C-alpha positions as CSV (number, residue, x, y, z in Angstrom):
1,X,-44.9,-70.8,-58.1
2,X,-44.3,-67.5,-56.3
3,X,-47.0,-68.3,-53.7
4,X,-45.6,-71.8,-53.2
5,X,-42.1,-70.5,-52.6
6,X,-43.4,-67.9,-50.1
7,X,-45.4,-70.7,-48.3
8,X,-42.2,-72.9,-48.1
9,X,-40.1,-70.0,-46.7
10,X,-42.8,-69.2,-44.1
11,X,-43.0,-72.9,-43.1
12,X,-39.2,-73.0,-42.8
13,X,-39.2,-69.9,-40.6
14,X,-41.9,-71.4,-38.4
15,X,-39.8,-74.5,-37.9
16,X,-36.7,-72.5,-37.0
17,X,-38.7,-70.5,-34.4
18,X,-40.2,-73.7,-32.9
19,X,-36.7,-75.4,-32.7
20,X,-35.2,-72.3,-31.1
21,X,-38.0,-72.1,-28.6
22,X,-37.6,-75.8,-27.7
23,X,-33.8,-75.4,-27.3
24,X,-34.2,-72.3,-25.1
25,X,-36.7,-74.1,-22.9
26,X,-34.4,-77.2,-22.6
27,X,-31.5,-74.9,-21.9
28,X,-33.4,-73.2,-19.0
29,X,-34.6,-76.6,-17.6
30,X,-31.1,-78.0,-17.8
31,X,-29.7,-75.2,-15.6
32,X,-32.5,-75.4,-13.1
33,X,-32.2,-79.2,-12.5
34,X,-28.4,-79.2,-12.4
35,X,-27.4,-76.2,-10.3
36,X,-29.0,-77.6,-7.2
37,X,-27.1,-80.9,-7.3
38,X,-24.1,-81.2,-4.9
39,X,-21.7,-82.6,-7.6
40,X,-23.1,-80.5,-10.5
41,X,-20.6,-79.3,-13.1
42,X,-23.2,-77.2,-14.9
43,X,-23.9,-74.5,-12.3
44,X,-25.1,-71.6,-14.5
45,X,-26.2,-70.4,-17.9
46,X,-22.6,-70.0,-19.0
47,X,-21.7,-73.6,-18.2
48,X,-24.9,-74.8,-19.9
49,X,-24.2,-72.7,-23.0
50,X,-20.7,-74.2,-23.2
51,X,-22.0,-77.7,-22.8
52,X,-24.7,-77.3,-25.5
53,X,-22.1,-75.7,-27.9
54,X,-19.6,-78.5,-27.6
55,X,-22.4,-81.1,-27.8
56,X,-24.1,-79.6,-30.9
57,X,-20.8,-79.3,-32.7
58,X,-20.0,-83.0,-31.7
59,X,-16.7,-81.9,-30.1
60,X,-17.5,-83.2,-26.7
61,X,-14.6,-82.1,-24.4
62,X,-16.1,-83.9,-21.4
63,X,-15.4,-81.0,-19.1
64,X,-19.1,-80.3,-18.7
65,X,-21.9,-83.0,-18.5
66,X,-25.2,-83.3,-16.6
67,X,-25.4,-85.2,-13.3
68,X,-29.2,-85.5,-12.7
69,X,-31.4,-87.9,-14.6
70,X,-33.4,-85.1,-16.1
71,X,-30.2,-83.4,-17.2
72,X,-29.0,-86.5,-18.8
73,X,-32.2,-86.9,-20.7
74,X,-31.9,-83.3,-22.0
75,X,-28.2,-84.0,-22.8
76,X,-29.3,-87.1,-24.8
77,X,-31.7,-85.0,-26.8
78,X,-28.9,-82.5,-27.6
79,X,-26.6,-85.4,-28.6
80,X,-29.2,-87.1,-30.9
81,X,-30.2,-83.8,-32.5
82,X,-26.7,-82.3,-32.9
83,X,-26.1,-83.8,-36.4
84,X,-29.5,-82.9,-37.6
85,X,-29.3,-79.4,-36.2
86,X,-26.0,-78.7,-37.9
87,X,-27.3,-80.1,-41.2
88,X,-30.4,-78.0,-40.8
89,X,-28.6,-74.7,-40.1
90,X,-26.1,-75.4,-42.9
91,X,-29.0,-75.9,-45.3
92,X,-30.6,-72.7,-44.1
93,X,-27.4,-70.7,-44.6
94,X,-26.8,-72.4,-48.0
95,X,-30.4,-71.6,-49.0
96,X,-29.9,-67.9,-48.0
97,X,-26.6,-67.6,-49.9
98,X,-28.2,-69.2,-53.0
99,X,-31.2,-66.9,-52.7
100,X,-28.9,-63.9,-52.6
101,X,-27.0,-65.1,-55.7
102,X,-30.2,-65.8,-57.5
103,X,-31.6,-62.4,-56.8
104,X,-28.3,-60.8,-58.0
105,X,-28.4,-62.9,-61.1
106,X,-32.0,-61.8,-61.8
107,X,-31.0,-58.2,-61.5
108,X,-33.2,-57.5,-58.5
109,X,-30.5,-55.3,-56.9
110,X,-30.8,-52.8,-59.7
111,X,-28.1,-51.0,-61.6
112,X,-26.4,-47.6,-61.4
113,X,-26.1,-47.1,-65.2
114,X,-26.8,-43.6,-66.4
115,X,-27.3,-42.3,-69.9
116,X,-27.6,-45.9,-71.0
117,X,-29.9,-47.7,-73.4
118,X,-32.7,-50.0,-72.1
119,X,-33.6,-53.0,-74.4
120,X,-37.0,-54.5,-73.5
121,X,-37.1,-58.0,-75.1
122,X,-34.2,-60.2,-76.2
123,X,-33.6,-62.1,-79.5
124,X,-30.9,-62.2,-82.2
125,X,-31.9,-58.7,-83.4
126,X,-31.5,-57.3,-79.9
127,X,-28.1,-59.1,-79.6
128,X,-26.9,-57.4,-82.8
129,X,-28.1,-54.0,-81.5
130,X,-26.3,-54.6,-78.2
131,X,-23.0,-55.4,-80.0
132,X,-23.2,-52.1,-81.9
133,X,-24.0,-50.1,-78.8
134,X,-21.2,-51.6,-76.8
135,X,-18.8,-51.0,-79.7
136,X,-19.9,-47.3,-79.5
137,X,-19.1,-47.2,-75.8
138,X,-22.6,-47.3,-74.5
139,X,-23.9,-49.2,-71.5
140,X,-27.0,-51.4,-72.0
141,X,-29.6,-52.7,-69.6
142,X,-31.6,-55.6,-70.9
143,X,-35.0,-56.8,-69.7
144,X,-35.8,-60.4,-70.4
145,X,-38.8,-62.7,-69.4
146,X,-36.8,-65.9,-69.7
147,X,-34.4,-66.9,-66.9
148,X,-32.4,-69.2,-69.2
149,X,-31.5,-66.2,-71.3
150,X,-29.6,-64.5,-68.5
151,X,-26.6,-66.8,-68.5
152,X,-26.2,-66.7,-72.3
153,X,-26.1,-62.9,-72.2
154,X,-23.5,-62.7,-69.5
155,X,-21.5,-65.4,-71.2
156,X,-21.3,-63.1,-74.3
157,X,-21.1,-59.7,-72.7
158,X,-19.2,-58.2,-69.8
159,X,-21.3,-57.2,-66.7
160,X,-19.3,-54.0,-66.6
161,X,-21.3,-52.6,-69.5
162,X,-24.4,-54.9,-69.6
163,X,-27.0,-55.4,-66.9
164,X,-29.8,-57.9,-67.2
165,X,-33.1,-57.8,-65.3
166,X,-35.5,-60.8,-65.2
167,X,-39.1,-59.5,-65.3
168,X,-42.4,-59.9,-67.1
169,X,-42.7,-57.1,-69.7
170,X,-46.0,-55.9,-68.3
171,X,-44.5,-55.3,-64.8
172,X,-43.7,-51.7,-65.6
173,X,-42.8,-50.9,-62.0
174,X,-39.8,-53.2,-62.2
175,X,-38.2,-50.8,-64.8
176,X,-37.0,-48.7,-61.9
177,X,-34.4,-51.4,-61.3
178,X,-32.8,-50.6,-64.7
179,X,-32.7,-46.9,-63.8
180,X,-35.3,-45.8,-66.4
181,X,-35.4,-42.2,-65.2
182,X,-31.7,-41.7,-66.0
183,X,-31.6,-43.7,-69.3
184,X,-31.0,-42.2,-72.7
185,X,-33.5,-44.3,-74.6
186,X,-35.8,-47.3,-74.3
187,X,-35.6,-49.7,-77.3
188,X,-38.9,-51.8,-77.4
189,X,-38.1,-55.1,-78.9
190,X,-41.3,-56.9,-78.0
191,X,-42.8,-59.7,-80.2
192,X,-45.5,-57.6,-81.8
193,X,-46.5,-54.0,-82.4
194,X,-49.5,-54.2,-80.1
195,X,-47.4,-55.2,-77.1
196,X,-45.0,-52.4,-77.9
197,X,-47.8,-49.8,-78.0
198,X,-49.3,-51.0,-74.7
199,X,-45.9,-50.9,-73.0
200,X,-45.2,-47.4,-74.2
201,X,-48.6,-46.1,-72.9
202,X,-48.0,-47.9,-69.5
203,X,-44.4,-46.5,-69.2
204,X,-45.6,-43.0,-70.1
205,X,-48.0,-43.0,-67.2
206,X,-45.2,-43.1,-64.6
207,X,-42.3,-41.9,-66.7
208,X,-43.6,-39.2,-69.1
209,X,-40.1,-38.0,-70.0
210,X,-38.9,-41.4,-71.3
211,X,-37.7,-41.6,-74.9
212,X,-38.5,-44.6,-77.0
213,X,-37.2,-46.2,-80.2
214,X,-39.5,-48.7,-81.9
215,X,-38.9,-50.9,-85.0
216,X,-42.4,-51.7,-86.4
217,X,-43.6,-54.8,-88.2
218,X,-46.4,-52.8,-89.8
219,X,-45.3,-49.6,-91.4
220,X,-48.8,-48.0,-91.5
221,X,-48.7,-47.7,-87.7
222,X,-46.0,-45.0,-87.7
223,X,-48.3,-42.1,-87.0
224,X,-50.0,-44.1,-84.2
225,X,-46.7,-44.6,-82.4
226,X,-45.6,-41.0,-83.0
227,X,-48.9,-39.9,-81.5
228,X,-48.2,-42.1,-78.5
229,X,-45.0,-40.2,-77.8
230,X,-42.4,-42.4,-79.4
231,X,-39.2,-40.4,-80.3
232,X,-38.0,-42.6,-83.1
233,X,-40.0,-45.0,-85.2
234,X,-38.4,-47.3,-87.8
235,X,-39.7,-50.0,-90.1
236,X,-37.8,-53.2,-90.8
237,X,-39.6,-53.5,-94.1
238,X,-38.8,-49.9,-95.2
239,X,-35.1,-50.2,-94.3
240,X,-34.7,-53.6,-96.0
241,X,-36.6,-52.5,-99.1
242,X,-34.4,-49.4,-99.5
243,X,-31.2,-51.4,-99.1
244,X,-32.4,-54.1,-101.5
245,X,-33.4,-51.6,-104.1
246,X,-30.1,-49.7,-103.7
247,X,-28.1,-52.9,-104.2
248,X,-30.0,-53.6,-107.4
249,X,-29.4,-50.3,-109.2
250,X,-26.4,-48.7,-107.3
251,X,-24.6,-51.6,-105.5
252,X,-21.5,-49.5,-104.7
253,X,-23.5,-46.8,-102.9
254,X,-25.5,-49.5,-101.1
255,X,-22.3,-51.2,-100.0
256,X,-20.9,-47.9,-98.7
257,X,-24.1,-47.1,-96.9
258,X,-24.1,-50.5,-95.2
259,X,-20.6,-50.0,-94.0
260,X,-21.5,-46.6,-92.5
261,X,-24.2,-48.1,-90.4
262,X,-21.7,-50.2,-88.4
263,X,-19.3,-48.8,-85.8
264,X,-15.9,-47.8,-87.0
265,X,-13.1,-49.8,-85.2
266,X,-10.2,-49.8,-87.6
267,X,-8.7,-47.4,-90.2
268,X,-10.6,-49.4,-92.9
269,X,-14.0,-49.0,-91.1
270,X,-16.0,-45.9,-91.6
271,X,-18.9,-44.6,-89.6
272,X,-21.3,-41.7,-89.3
273,X,-21.0,-40.1,-85.9
274,X,-22.2,-37.0,-84.1
275,X,-20.5,-34.9,-81.4
276,X,-21.9,-32.2,-79.3
277,X,-20.4,-28.7,-79.4
278,X,-19.6,-27.5,-75.9
279,X,-19.1,-23.9,-74.8
280,X,-15.3,-24.5,-74.7
281,X,-15.2,-25.9,-78.3
282,X,-13.2,-23.6,-80.5
283,X,-15.7,-24.0,-83.3
284,X,-18.6,-22.5,-81.2
285,X,-19.6,-19.2,-82.9
286,X,-17.9,-19.9,-86.2
287,X,-19.6,-20.5,-89.6
288,X,-20.2,-24.0,-90.8
289,X,-18.1,-23.5,-93.9
290,X,-15.1,-22.5,-91.9
291,X,-15.6,-25.4,-89.5
292,X,-15.9,-27.8,-92.4
293,X,-12.7,-26.7,-94.0
294,X,-10.7,-26.8,-90.8
295,X,-11.9,-30.2,-89.7
296,X,-11.2,-31.7,-93.1
297,X,-7.7,-30.3,-93.2
298,X,-6.8,-30.9,-89.5
299,X,-8.4,-34.4,-88.9
300,X,-9.0,-35.8,-92.4
301,X,-12.7,-36.6,-91.7
302,X,-15.7,-35.1,-93.4
303,X,-18.5,-33.1,-91.7
304,X,-21.8,-33.8,-93.5
305,X,-24.4,-32.1,-91.4
306,X,-25.5,-30.5,-88.1
307,X,-28.3,-30.8,-85.6
308,X,-29.8,-27.8,-83.8
309,X,-32.0,-28.1,-80.7
310,X,-35.0,-25.8,-80.8
311,X,-37.6,-26.1,-78.0
312,X,-36.4,-29.7,-77.2
313,X,-36.8,-30.6,-80.9
314,X,-33.9,-31.9,-82.9
315,X,-33.6,-30.2,-86.3
316,X,-31.4,-32.0,-88.8
317,X,-29.5,-29.8,-91.3
318,X,-28.1,-31.9,-94.1
319,X,-25.1,-30.2,-95.7
320,X,-26.1,-26.8,-94.2
321,X,-25.1,-23.5,-96.0
322,X,-21.5,-22.3,-95.2
323,X,-23.0,-19.2,-93.5
324,X,-24.8,-21.3,-90.8
325,X,-23.4,-20.5,-87.4
326,X,-22.3,-23.4,-85.2
327,X,-23.7,-22.7,-81.7
328,X,-23.0,-24.2,-78.3
329,X,-25.3,-27.3,-77.9
330,X,-25.3,-28.1,-81.6
331,X,-24.2,-31.4,-82.9
332,X,-21.8,-31.8,-85.9
333,X,-22.2,-35.0,-87.9
334,X,-19.1,-36.6,-89.4
335,X,-18.0,-39.5,-91.7
336,X,-14.8,-40.8,-90.1
337,X,-12.8,-44.0,-89.5
338,X,-11.8,-45.9,-86.4
339,X,-8.5,-43.9,-86.0
340,X,-10.2,-40.5,-86.4
341,X,-13.1,-41.2,-84.0
342,X,-11.1,-41.0,-80.7
343,X,-9.2,-37.9,-82.0
344,X,-12.4,-36.0,-82.6
345,X,-13.8,-37.1,-79.2
346,X,-10.7,-35.8,-77.5
347,X,-10.8,-32.5,-79.4
348,X,-14.5,-32.0,-78.7
349,X,-14.1,-33.1,-75.0
350,X,-17.2,-35.2,-75.3
351,X,-18.1,-38.8,-76.2
352,X,-19.8,-39.7,-79.4
353,X,-23.6,-39.5,-79.5
354,X,-26.3,-37.6,-77.7
355,X,-24.9,-36.5,-74.3
356,X,-27.1,-34.8,-71.6
357,X,-25.5,-31.9,-69.7
358,X,-25.0,-33.8,-66.5
359,X,-22.9,-36.4,-68.3
360,X,-20.4,-33.9,-69.6
361,X,-17.0,-34.0,-67.8
């Protein structure tokens, strides 16, 4: 299909060049045969250009017209071809505009998103993930291999925070258009685990610093994906099994956990969120126990853990000892509701989630 379109465009360009060459030749001949006639109205290239213009546009003022027989034949050619030429050029312009619109729709112009999430592959599961990411204030770039999917995505989500690129999944070089180098994470949502692993290995060749999240169909492949450099590996079966078992013997706890997995929007919604401790944060350098008490009293939300970064590794501390020092660059994890979330973000001067240094205001 691509070769056929390229051939059609090449043929169209060839016809345009031939027609222009023919018109230029007729233009020159018209001037030469007319300018030597005693009663000539067309005496130069300017007169000829004006005559051709009013003829091709079917205006026909009558102030310029050929006198000689050869000139009249050329004028007849211009008259007969005028409607066809206008239609031809209109079709060329329309085709160009449609091509620009199509390329824009397909995402070939790229995006300027930074610290965003890239989703490779689209289905109902990816849609649910996108909804949660947008609710948390993140931008999402989606790569799809089905053109019909693009309109449905843009019908549902705003282009301000969602960018869609049409590409085959194995065309890794196209990922530059979704600003892969400045993304926070790549979520591989391909049909099977084999495709996911191949894509990871291919992306790693050109983008070794890329971070990946994979949800596996086969739990036993976790070590393989970690060995391939995947940052986060989840298993649908493991997650579903734990939730089902929890609902069976501790339904209230399971219900509470399920609520915490969704983004908090109202006072009745609760969520687990993490915020980075900047150098200007008043909690930097204090003990966790002191921070815990102050946050609970001042904001009404509950710190439940910390994350420390050691040699680019994230170390999760669940309910750390009170004597643990909160350092610049650490993350504090909270349980909070929709009202408390913006208050904490304002106090910490940083948005929710993992934030690179260059994205800190």
